[in-house]
N, C-alpha and C positions, 0 to 999 in steps of 0.2 A: 504493499500500499504506500503510495507517494504522500509525503507529508507536504501539505500546501506551504508556499513561501509567504510569510508574513512580513510585510515591509513596515518598518517603524515610521513615525511621523518625521518627514524631512525637516532639517534645521532651517529656521527662518528667522533672520535677525533684522534689526532696524536697518542696518546697512543693505541688506537684500532688498527691503522695501524701497529705500531711497534709489537703489539701482533700477528697480522696476518702475518707479516714477519717472525717472529720467528716460528709460527706454519708451515708456508709453507716450511721453511728450515728443521725443524725437521721431518716433516711427509713425504715430497716428495723430499727434496733436492733442492727445487725451490728457487732461489734468486729473491726477489722482490725489485727492486730499488725504491728509493723515487719517482721517476717520475710515478711510477705505482699506485700512491695512489687514483687517480680519477677512474682509470680503475677498481681497485679492489672494490671500493665502487659500481660502476655501476654493477658489476657481483654478488657481495655477498649480496647487499641490497635487491634483490628479495627474497632471502632465509630468510632474517631477517623479511621482511613483511609477507611472507607466514606463518611463525611461529608466526606472530602478536607480535613481540617483540618491545620494544620501542627504543632499542639502540644496537649498535654493541657490547657493553660491555655485556649486558645481553645474547646476542647470543653466544659470545665467551665463556662465563662461562658455558652456557649449552653444547656447543660443546666439550669442554675439560673435561667435568664431566664424570663419569662412564656411565651414561645413554645417552651420545652423540656420541657413536661409529658410528652409522649409519649417523648422521648428519655431522661428521668429514669427511666421505668419500664424502658427497654431497658438503662440503666446498671445498675440494681439487679439485673436479670436476669442480667447478664454476670458479676456478682461472687458470685452465689449458686451453691452446689454442689448438684447433683441426682444423688446416688448412691443407688440403691434397688434393689429386687428383689421378686419375688413371695414372700410368706410370710417375709419377712426377720425375723429374731428370732422364730422359730416358736413359742416358748413363750407368746408373747402370744396367738396364734391358738388355741393348744390351750387356754389359759385362758379365752378367749372362748367356745370351744365347749363345754367341759366344765363351767365354773363359772358363767359368766354367762348363757348362752342359756337353760339350764333355768329361770332365775328370770325372764327376759323373755318368754318364750313365753306363761306364763298371763296376763301383763299385756296382751300384744297381743290374746290371745283375748277378753279383757274390753272390747276395742274401745279401749284407751287408746294414746295416742301414744307412740312410742319413737324416739329419735334417737342416732346414733352420729356422732362427729366425727373425721374424719382431718384434723388441723390443719396438716399440711404435707405435702400429697399428692404433690408432685413430679410425675413422669409417670404417676402413677395406680396403681402396682403395689400400694401399700398399701390404698386404698379397694376396689379390685377383690378383693384378698385377703379383706378384711373381708366383702365381698358373697358371696364363695364360702363363706366360714365360716358366716355366718348362714343362708344358703340350704341348705346342707348339713344344718344342725341343724333347720331349719323349712321344708321346701320349698314351703310355701304362704304363705310370708312376704309375698310381692308382693300378696297380697289384704288385707293389714292396713296400719294407719297406721304404717308403718316407713320410714325414709329414712336414708341415710348422707350427711352433708354432708362434702364434700372440698374443701379450700381450699389455696391456695398463693399467695405473693406474685408469682410468675413466671407472667405471663399466657400465655407460650408453652408451658410445661410443663402448665398447666391445660388448654389447648385440646387438647394431645395426650392427656392423661389422659382427657378426656371423649370422645374419638373411640373409646377402647376397642379399638384395633387394634394388634397387636404381632407382630413377626416371630418366626419359629420359634426363633431364636436368643436370644429375650428371655424365653422361657417356662420357664427353669430355675427350679426351686422349686415349680412346679405339679404335683401328683400326677397320675398318669395318670387317675384316676377323675375328678378335677375337670376335667381337659382334655376328657374325653369328655362330660361333662354341660353344660359351660358355655362352650365355645369352638367356633366354627364357622369352617371354612376359606372365606376370602373369594374364593377362585379366583385371587389375585394373589400367592401366596407368603406371605401373612400370615394370622393368625387374629383374629377379633373375638368380643367377648362376645355371648352369646345375648340375644334381646330380653327374655326373662324376667328375666335378671340386670340388664339396663340400667335397669330401673324402680327399682333400689335407690339408686344413688348420684346426687348432685346436685353439680356442680362449680362452684366460684366462685373468683374472685380475691380474696384477703384479705391484708392486712398484719396480722400478729399483734400488732404494737406501735402500731397505730392503733385508733381506735374500731371496734367490731364492729357491723354493721348488723342484728343479730337479737337477740332477747330470750329466746329459748327455753333450756331446759336439756337436758343429755344424760345418758343412762345410762352411756355409755362415751366416753372422748376418748383418741386416739392423738395424742401430740405427741412424736415421737422423732427424735433426732439433729438438733435444730434449736437448742436452747439452748446448744449447745457453741459457737455463733458469737456469743453475747451476753455482755456483762459481767455481774458478779454482781448489780447492781442491776436491770438489765433482766430478767434471768433470774428473780430472786425475784418481780418484779412479775408476770411472765407466769404463774408457777405459781399466784399468788394469784388472778388473774383466771380462769384455767382452772377452779380449784377452785370459784369462785363459780358457774361455769356447770354444775358437776356436780350431779346429783340426790344427795340423801343415800343413801349406800349404793353410789353410782356408782364406776367405776374409771377410773384414769388410768394409761396405758402410757407410759413414757419410754424413750429409747434406752439401749443397753447401757453406755454410758460416762457416763450422766447420773444425777443423783439430785436429789431435792426437798430441798434443805438446810433450807428453812423449812416443812417438811411440817406440824409441830405447829401452827404459827400459821395454816396454811391449812386445818386441820381434816382433814388426810389422814393415814392410817396405812399405813406400808410393810408390806404383807402377804406380799411375796416380791420377790426382786431385780427392780427396774424396774417393779413393779406396786404401785400405791397405791389405797386405798379411801377414799372420803369418809365420814367419821363421820355417824352419824345413822340 
């Protein structure tokens, strides 16, 4: 009979936490306050144990070494929070449907390109909610030059989002009408989005605080409940970069507890709580 290996709790010092704070800031712009020390331990210690390392110090030495590139991504994934839901903060989707789509539909009919960006898509509920909203406003949108770019720093949640498959217990927030139109039973207890809706979003891994590998502009950007993890300097720099990517007259949606403090400098006008429009 084989005796199971029991791994002791990995050593975790104040110095290790300081190192983690620096890594999170440098790699992802995430500000980890001192109050998060225990939470970080709970999340990262699993990776330390899986690699059978005795201490956080050993783990961080490996992660920051030339051979630790893949593990660095796993580390960042472990300290990011992915709380989301379909049609979360519904006023944004109501605004998209009633105020934005009526102006975008004529542009699409003229054969022009239109793009929407879900800048922190997590497990995909936000971009799929966007897709249902625009398809509900313009059912033939799949025949036009329209796409939703959905990005997140966490490759694991991006892969899940791209799959477009959700359990029945995850569908809270989707109205019955949309469920009937856009979701199909996969026969295994889950539902997946229809082929027609799958044409709309494109899912990519992206660090918002690193260079962006695209040059195009967007009519709408959703960047919600992300900058609460950044310090003021990182936050204001990101708002400015997002504004640069907005078309004149385009809209930026932010989280319910967020605001663009440097809106005027970015050329943004606050037209409603958590909704900004680019001047021009």
